[in-house]
N, C-alpha and C positions, 0 to 999 in steps of 0.2 A: 828381575830387571836385567837385561843383557848388558854385556860390557860396552858394546858400541853406544847404547843409550846412556850409560853412565858417563862416557867420555863426552857425549853431546851436552849432557846436563852440566858437567863441569865447565865446558867451554862457554856455554850460554851464561853461566853465573859470572865467569871472568869478564866476558864482554859487557854484561849489564853493570857490574861494579865499575868498570872502566868508563863506560858512558856516563854513569851517574857522577863519578868523580870529576869528569871533564865538563859537567854542566849540560850535557846533551839531553838528558832526560827532562830536566826543568819541570818536574811534576807530571809530565805527559810523555808517553812513549811505550813501545813494546817491541820485542824481538822474538824471532822464532827460528826453528830449524827442522828440516825434514828428517825423519828417522829412516831406519832400514826399510820399513814399509813406506813406499812413496805416497801412500794415502793417509799417513799418520804423521802429525807434527808435534813438536814440543813448543809450548807457548808460554810467554810471560803471563802470570795471573794479573788480574785487574789492579790489585792494590799492592803490588810488590814495591817495597822500599829499597833503599840503597844497599842494605845488608842482605843481598840475595844469597841463597844456598842452592846447590844442585837439585835438591829434592823439592824446591819451591815450584819448579816449572811443571806445567800441566800438559797432559797428553790429550789430543783431540783429533778427530778425523777431519777430512776436508769438507764435511757437511756441518762442521762446528759442534759435533757431539763429543762431550767429555768422555774420556776413557779412564777407568780406574778411580782415583780419589776425587772427592768433591772439590769444587773451587769455582771461582768466578772468572770467566774469560773476559778479555778487553772488549769494550763496545765496538771498536773498529777492527774486530777480528776479520771481517771480510777482506780487508787489505791483504792479509796474509793468505787466506784461503784462495782467493781468486788469482793471486800471482802464482801460487803453487800449482793451481789447476792449469793455468795458461802457459807456464814456463817450466817444463821438465828439467831444464838445465839449471834452475835455481833451487838451492837447498838451504838458503837462509835469507831472511827478510827482516828489515828494520824500518820502523816508522818513528820519527821524532819531530818536534817543533823547534828545531835549532834556529837560533836568532839570525846568524849571518846568511845562511843559504836561503832560508824562508823569505828573508827581506827582498831577495831578487825576484821572487814571484809577485811582489807588490810594487815593483819598480818598472821603469821603461827599459831596463837592461836585462839581457839574457844572461844566465849563469853559464859561462863558457870557461874552459880551462885557460888560465893565465900562468899557473904554477906548473912546473914540469911533471910533478907527481900526479897531477889531475889529468894527465893524458889518458888514464884508464877510462875516462868519460868521453873518449873521442867519438863514441857513437851518438853523442848528444844527450842533453838533459831536458826532456820535454816537460811542459807545464800542463797539468790537468786543470781545466777551466772551472771545475766545480769545487767551491770552497767548503761545502757542507761536510759534516762528519760522515765517514764511509761506514755506515752501520747496516747496510742491506746488501744482499747479493747483487742486485741490479747496479748499485753504485760501485761496488767492488769490480764488477765485470767492466764497467765503463772506464774505471781507473786503469785496470790491467790493459785495456785496449790502448789507452794513451801511452802507457809504459812501453808497449810493443816489445822489441828485443833490446831495449836500452838497459843499462846497468842501474840507472837511478832516474828519479823524476822529482819534480816539485808539484805540490798541491797548492794551487793559488791561494795566497793569504792564509795558509794552513800549516804546511810542514813538508817533510821530505819522506821519500820511500827509497830505500837502497837495497839492492839484492846482491847475492854472491853465490858461487858454487859451493861454498863452505862458510863456516862461521868466521874464520880468520879473514877471508877476503871481504865478507860483508862488513866486518868491523873496520877494516882498512878503508873500504869505500866510504863509510860514514865519516871517518876521520879526515880523509882527503877532501871530501866534498865540502865539509864545513871549513876546513883550513883554506881551501882554494877560494871560497866565498869571502872569508875574512881578508885574505891577501889582496883579492881583487878590489874589495871595498877600500882598502888602504891606498892601493894604486890609483883608484878613481878619485880619491880625495885630493890627489896631487895634480890632477888634470887628465889628459887623455891617457889611455892605457892600451896595451896590446894583448891580444889573445894568441894562443899557439896555432900554428898552421896545421892543416889536415895531414900533410905528409910527415911532419916532424912528430905529431902526436901518434900517428900510426907506428912510427919507428920506436919512439920512446915507450909507448904502451906495450908493444910486443916484447921489448927487453924486460920491462918491469914484471910482466906476467910470466915470462919464461923463467926468469931467475927466481921470482917470488921473494927476492931480497927485501924490498920495502914492506911486503906483506909480513914477512917474518919479523922485521924490526918493529912494526906497529904492534904485532901480537906480543912481542917481548915486552913492549911498554905496557900493554894491557895486563899482562900477567903480573908485572911489578906493581902497577898502580892499583890493581884489584886488591892486593894485599894491604894497601894503605888506606882503603876506604873503611871507615869504622864509625 
């Protein structure tokens, strides 16, 4: 096992424990990362509990074939495979059924950035119209088409898909997406609410991604909270 693979495994385990501790997994969900070989990924096994370890993650190719040890891959593996095929800029993918963000896919409201940290979603959060489990290549391709070049998307009445160029940014994306949805729902409960403008989002997003300060902060939280999951 190469050192870069060991590092990816460790980071995936940290992210998984963080997500579990935050209640994002909620019994359903999986994360992945592209390895040095762009056609091979590390994937959450189907039955992974909250106490993940680096060695738990499975290797598979972009055709869904296991590499190395035996294990059971998630049923919605095509979510990851088809995003990686369509988006060479993406190196990490997450799928969860988070309560706040998913609720927007079942409402009359679009999930738009209202909180400044959510400016990283200034490219929009499209909603995939098919609520079925994405268990086939065909459904995965259709989902990837809806995603387009966006950072994240909603699956109607189903869940979220968040991407990133690395595990840290994917983790931050999941965190900010759910946090923005929760804050927006609170604001909406008070009456009318405002969303951020395109120009200010572009400026804020550029600063956040250039400095990567918030990404580092979220990842520091993940590392701390991963140790607390037991």
